[in-house]
C-alpha positions in Angstrom: -56.5 122.6 -67.3 -57.3 121.2 -71.0 -55.6 117.2 -71.7 -53.1 118.0 -73.7 -51.5 120.3 -71.1 -51.7 117.5 -68.8 -50.0 115.5 -70.9 -47.5 117.7 -71.6 -46.6 118.3 -68.3 -46.4 114.8 -67.1 -43.8 113.5 -69.9 -42.0 116.9 -68.7 -41.9 115.1 -65.5 -41.1 111.8 -65.8 -38.5 112.8 -68.6 -36.7 114.1 -65.7 -36.8 111.1 -64.3 -39.2 112.6 -61.7 -42.1 110.4 -59.7 -45.6 112.3 -60.0 -48.9 110.2 -59.9 -52.3 112.1 -61.2 -55.1 113.4 -58.4 -57.5 115.2 -58.3 -60.7 115.8 -60.8 -57.9 114.7 -63.3 -57.4 110.9 -61.2 -61.1 110.7 -61.2 -61.3 111.3 -65.4 -58.0 108.9 -65.5 -59.8 105.9 -64.0 -62.6 106.6 -65.4 -60.7 106.6 -69.2 -62.8 109.5 -70.2 -62.6 113.6 -68.4 -66.2 114.2 -67.6 -65.3 117.3 -66.5 -63.4 120.7 -67.2 -60.3 121.4 -64.8 -58.8 124.3 -63.0 -55.7 122.8 -62.1 -53.3 119.5 -62.1 -53.0 117.8 -59.2 -49.5 115.7 -58.1 -48.8 113.3 -56.1 -45.0 114.2 -56.4 -42.1 112.2 -54.4 -41.2 114.7 -51.4 -37.1 113.6 -52.1 -38.1 115.2 -55.7 -39.6 118.2 -54.8 -36.9 120.7 -55.5 -36.2 119.2 -58.3 -39.4 119.8 -59.3 -39.8 122.9 -58.2 -36.7 123.1 -60.9 -37.9 122.4 -63.3 -41.5 123.9 -63.7 -40.0 127.0 -62.8 -37.8 126.7 -66.2 -41.8 126.5 -67.8 -42.5 129.9 -66.1 -45.0 128.6 -63.1 -44.6 130.6 -59.5 -45.6 129.1 -56.6 -48.3 131.2 -55.2 -50.0 129.3 -52.6 -46.6 127.9 -50.5 -48.1 125.4 -47.4 -45.1 123.5 -47.9 -44.4 120.9 -46.2 -47.8 120.0 -47.5 -48.7 121.6 -50.8 -47.3 124.0 -53.2 -50.0 126.1 -56.2 -47.6 126.6 -59.2 -49.0 128.8 -61.7 -47.9 129.5 -65.0 -48.1 132.8 -66.9 -51.3 131.7 -69.2 -53.0 130.4 -66.2 -52.3 126.9 -65.9 -52.6 126.0 -62.5 -50.6 122.7 -60.8 -51.0 121.6 -57.2 -48.0 119.6 -55.5 -48.7 117.0 -53.5 -44.9 116.1 -51.7 -45.7 112.3 -50.2 -42.5 110.9 -48.1 -42.6 107.4 -49.1 -41.9 103.7 -47.1 -39.9 100.7 -47.9 -43.0 99.0 -48.6 -44.3 101.7 -51.2 -46.6 103.4 -49.3 -46.2 107.2 -48.1 -47.7 110.0 -46.2 -47.6 114.1 -46.9 -47.8 115.9 -44.5 -51.4 117.5 -43.0 -52.0 121.4 -43.1 -52.5 121.9 -39.4 -54.4 118.5 -39.1 -53.4 115.2 -38.7 -50.8 113.5 -41.8 -52.7 112.7 -45.0 -51.7 108.2 -45.4 -50.9 106.4 -48.9 -51.5 103.2 -48.7 -49.1 100.9 -50.9 -52.8 100.6 -52.9 -53.1 103.9 -53.5 -51.0 104.5 -56.6 -52.3 103.3 -60.0 -53.1 104.0 -63.8 -55.5 104.8 -66.1 -56.0 106.9 -68.7 -56.3 110.7 -70.0 -56.9 111.5 -74.1 -56.5 107.5 -75.0 -52.7 107.6 -72.9 -51.7 105.5 -69.5 -51.1 107.6 -66.9 -49.7 107.0 -63.0 -52.4 108.4 -60.9 -54.3 107.9 -58.0 -56.4 105.2 -57.5 -60.2 104.7 -56.8 -59.5 104.0 -52.8 -57.9 106.5 -52.0 -59.5 109.5 -54.4 -62.8 108.5 -52.0 -60.7 108.0 -49.1 -59.5 111.9 -50.0 -63.0 113.1 -50.1 -64.4 112.2 -46.6 -64.5 114.8 -44.2 -65.6 117.8 -45.4 -68.9 119.1 -46.6 -68.8 118.1 -50.3 -69.0 120.5 -53.5 -70.8 119.7 -56.6 -67.8 118.8 -58.0 -67.3 116.6 -55.0 -70.7 114.6 -55.6 -70.1 114.3 -59.6 -66.4 112.6 -58.7 -67.6 110.9 -56.0 -70.4 109.6 -57.5 -67.7 108.3 -60.6 -65.3 106.7 -58.2 -67.9 105.0 -56.5 -69.0 103.6 -60.5 -65.9 102.8 -60.6 -65.0 100.8 -57.7 -68.3 98.6 -57.6 -67.4 97.8 -61.3 -70.3 99.4 -63.1 
């Protein structure tokens, strides 16, 4: 997925008054401040209370659910091949959140999980370095994971 597509989708979502934070590989690039690799999709941590509105909005843009693991996640695909992976987060009053696990424990989002970064020179809401490192634990890393973790670790030490 191209940076321009990411920004268009984020504009659409925020223009509808919906809350979402970039996750996955695009979030790594956002906190680093530059695109470091190609991305096959856009991961979004989305406010679970707005999930139906978000799905309806994306449906109007031609996206259809192709992987339905709700309430944990849903992958949507557009006719042109763009993919968006939605991770619904239930928020607590203190700003922390929880995402339902898929056959396992839930994913915790502490208050420090949410920050901003930059995609193509524009500020975007995204997941923090700390949260992204938490999500990359507990499974055998792929090459892309090793790439992302190296960048995140450099960013978290200020290098």
